[in-house]
N, C-alpha and C positions, 0 to 999 in steps of 0.2 A: 652407841653402838656399851652395850651395860653385859658384864659378864658376871659368868656364871660360878658357885661359888669352885667348881671344880676347874676352870678355868679356862672352859670352852668359851664363844663369843655365844653371843643368843642365836643369831642370825646362823646356826651352824647347828644349834640346837634345833629350830625349826626346821631348818632342810630333813633331822634328822625322822623326827616328829612326822612328818607331812611324810616320810618313805615309809615310815612304821602303816600308816592309816591307807595307805596304798597297797600294803601286803594282803591276801584273802588270808582269811584262816586256818585256812589248810597249809599254808607257806610258814605260819608262821608255826602252827603242831612241828614241819616237818623239820625245823634249823631249833628248834629247843629244845629242853635236856627231857623234857616229860615227855616223850615223838606215842607211847600208847596213851596219852590220858587224855577218852573222849571228854571234856570238857564241851561245850553245850553253850554259849552264851542266851542264857530266858535263864526269867528269874522263879520259872519252874521247872522243873526237871517232872516231865511223866514218864511213869513205865513204862501205863503197862495201857491199850485203849480197847474198851472192848465193842462189838460192833467194826460195820464200813460200810462206804454208800456204794449202795448196789447199784446207784444210775451211773458211776464214771466204770466203775469195772473191776477185776482183780489180772495184773501181768503177770504171771509165770518165767520170773527170772532165770528158771531148770539152761543150766551149764555148767555140763564137765561134771555131773555131781551131786551139783550144791542142789538145796532143799528151799529156795526163799524165791516167796510172792511179795511182791509191792501195789499196794491198796490205798488208799484217799477212807478218811475218816474223819471226819468234823472238818477242821483250820487246818490237819495233818493231813501227810504222808504214811504209808509204814510199810517196813520193810521187814518181816516174818517170815521166818526164817521155821519152819511145822517140825524138825526132827527135834533141833534142839531147844523150841517152842520158847524160845528168843524176837523181840522186838527192838529192832533201831527204828527212832521215829524223827521222821523231818519237818524241825519243826520253821516257820518265818513265812506262811501265811497268815494273814490279816481275817478271811475271808474264807467260807467254805471251799475244799479244795472239792473242782469241779472236773477239772481234765487229767490227766496221768501218760506219760509216755517212757520207754527205753529205749537201747541203743540194741543191736541184737546179741551182744554180747554181755549186757548189763550193767555197764561201767556206768555209764551218764542216764541219768534220770533227771525227768523235765515234771514240774508239777506247775500247774494254773489253779488260781480260784476269778471267781465272776462275779465282778460288784461295782462298785464305785470305789476310782483306785487300785483297781486289781493287778495281782504280781504275777511273771512268775520266774520260776526260780529250777536255773537247771546244777544238779545234785553232783555229786562226783562221789558213786556211789563205796569208794576205797574208804573217805573218812570220813563221811557223810556231810560234810561242808556243802555250800554253793560259792561252785564258781562263779555261777552269772547271772543277773537277775535284774527285771527287765521289769519297770515300774510301768502301767498303765500301758503296755504294749500298740493295745487298740485304741490310744485316748479315750474319749467316753463308753464306749461299745466294749460291750458283755464276748466274754470267749468263751466260743463253743465246743472247741476241740485243739487239739495239740495235737500233733506227728512227729517224732525221730526216724532221721535218716539209719537203715542199719547203720554206717560206718559212722554215722555220730556225729556230720557234716554241715547238714539241714535239719534245718528246724521248719515245721512249716505250721500255722496257727492260722483257724477262720475266727473273724470275727465276726457279730451282726448286730444291725436297729433295725432299721429299715431295709437295709440292703446288707450281703452277708460281699464281704473282703479277707481274699487270703493274703497273708504274708507268706515272704519266703525269704529266715534269717539263714545269712552265713555267723551264727553264732557264736564262731571258733574267733571271729576277726576279730572281734569287741566289742561291736557295733552297737551303737542302741536302736538304729533306726533300721526297719527292712532293707534286704539286699532287691527285691522286686516287690509289687503288689497288684492286685486281681480284686475291681469291683465287680460285684454279679448282683444283679436283680435278680427279684423273684417276680414271677408272674401269680397274679393270684386266682385262684378255680373259683369260677360261681357256680 
């Protein structure tokens, strides 16, 4: 075992590094001295997005006087406050965002893209950081729809290829596998 110049052992240092990597960005931000610094780990800082994906729709997050809407634009989701004319851009998708959802309070937001290596991300709207990321939640199947229960405990996703598959997730448990699922066959109409 070798020692660092500071006198601590390499094993202890490796454990500290593993602990640091296991923290989410929102946890690091909460415990840093830069409490209000909104750092986004991205090579580009997008300030404004023109347009939106009309096929995905818009979710009105009006609650107790707030004037915020959630919508998809390209491979980002946007939280737009129409009274202050401010945008908060949620980045993290490789492909075009095709589904969005929110709980009844607007605290938890979900975005999903559909393509090879699709991703589903659960966001905390208080700090705009991802809390849970599911990589290829339906395997090689495209994600068609997502919805979040009003209390944000349950997440329902629908994927499709030859048949539809409905996945029921209890996402807050930290599992990367759905709690239950159901395969549905489509009958073609000739």
